[in-house]
Each structure stands twice: as C-alpha cells, then as structure tokens.
Phi, psi and omega in degrees: 000321179293323180295322178293319180297319179295319179298317179294323179293321177296320179296317179297318179298320181295317179295321177298319179296325180290324183269356182290151180289133181290153176291165179302318181296316179297321180295317180294318185290322186267337186242304186291317185300313179300320179296314180296319180298318179297315179297319182295318180295313180294315179299318179295319176295319177298318180295318178299317178297320178297313179298320179297316182296315181296316180295318179296316180298319178299315180300316181296315179297319178295322179294319179295318180298312185287321188262352181241299191270327185300312178299322180290317178296321179298321178300313181295322179298315179296317182290324180288330175294317178294319179300316181298322184275312192255330186215062179297340180289342178271094186289157180291335176294324180272328181231074182299326178239123179262145169248114189252114180232155175227148180249125182242152175269122180247127179250132181236125179263123180226187182293337180270356178123195185266124181250132178244133179216154177266126183244126177256128181220158180282156179256120177053032176073019181263070175228161181293329175297317179295320178294322176298321178295317177299319180298318181291332179272354180294137177286091185295335180293337180260349185279157176290160179300320180299313181293318178300316180296312182296318180297317181290323174297318182294322180295315184289318179292326174299318178296315182292318183285349179281352181290156183275343184262124178286134180205171177298324182293317181294317179298317180293322177294321179298318178296316180295321180298318180298317177294322180293323180296322177293315179292324181293317177303314180296317181295321181294312182295318180293318180296317179297314178299318183297311182284334173295321178289320179299328179271006181058041178250010189269358187274355179292145182244139179239137174269358185262321185212163169232147184245125174238183180285353183239336192208149166258104186258130179273133186273323183297137174258113184260119183278161178296328178298319178294320180296315179297322180295316179293321179298320177298319178294321179293321179297322179295322181293320184283335183279000000 
C-alpha cells in the first residue's frame, strides 16, 4: 500500500512539473531567441537585397548617362561655346543644331609643281556627320522612346535633305528636321540633367554657365574693352 502511495505521488509531481510556468531564462531560450534570430536573418537579407537594388540601379543610371546622353550633351556644349564666342546672333531657337566648319588653304608639292586647294573641315567634331555618327553609336536599348524616335527621324531627314535636287519631299524633310532638332535639343538637355540628378552629381555649381531644359547659357559678360585689351596683348606677342 505504501509503494502504491509513493508511485501516485511521483506521478503527481511529474504532472505538476509539466504544467508549471517556465522560468524567465527558459522563456527567453525557448521563445524569444528563435524570434530574434528569425528577425535578424530576415532583416539582414532585406538590407542586403536593398543594397543590391540600389547598387544595380546606380549602375544602370550611370550606363544610361555615359552611353546615351553624355556624347550628345558634349556636342551641345561645344556648339554652344562656339555660338557664344563667334555667332551669338544665331539664336538656338532658329539654329538649334549648329554645323561648324572652317576652310583652310592646303598646299601640296609634287613633281608637277605646287598645288593649292581649299579644304573644308569640321571644328571639334561639330558637324552633322559627326552628330549622325554619335546618334548611330547611341545605346538605343537604354534610351527613352522619345530620344530613339527623334534620333531616327533626324537621321532620315538628314539623308533626304542631303540630296541635290529640290523637291517637295526635300522641303518637307527640311521643315520636319528643324522641328526635330528643337525637340532633340530639349530631350538631350532634360535627359542629361535627369540622370545627373539621379546619380547625385547635380549639386555642383558653375560660374561659367547655367543649364536649363532649353539652353546652356554662359554667365560671364565680356565687354568690348576687355576684348580690345586682349587683342592688343596678342598683337604684341605675334609681332
């Protein structure tokens, strides 16, 4: 009888141990720790994914800037510098794309004597042929629909207007080309500014120019007095 009583007591003690409240340490070990570990794993994975996304996005934006807008923007900077210096009367509204050429005298000595000829060449790559080449080398897969369309329209209208015979088709192409050049200029400037901002490179300040969606405007005002002074100094050097 005593043995049965002891057995019953042992069973009751065991059942009480199963239903007893766990200690704080046991609760942390069995419940809190797995939750914290899960949060750490998920949070770490999420942060890694975020860093990958940001890095990948940066690389794509940089590629678009370098392979799409930068070559076209560089062309505009060079032509606007020339416009500011040499032909400010030719406004960008009337001449959105400039073709800058110079004519040089070339002399060649051969067995038949000295031959002189006039050679016309572009200045700093600012010719329509150079712009067409840039257009062909543009990564169209990364360009906007607007830019792709305008570049292809420009290439076709340039081909049609290069013909020697005046026709309704050539006149129509010339009108379309002028409108396309205005739109193309706007798209290049806006696209360059947009991706420059996306890459956080837009905070630089220049005392030489300001950039808007329509124009690269030069800020320095050069007086005729300054020009005459420099010309005098140049004359002294050359004499």
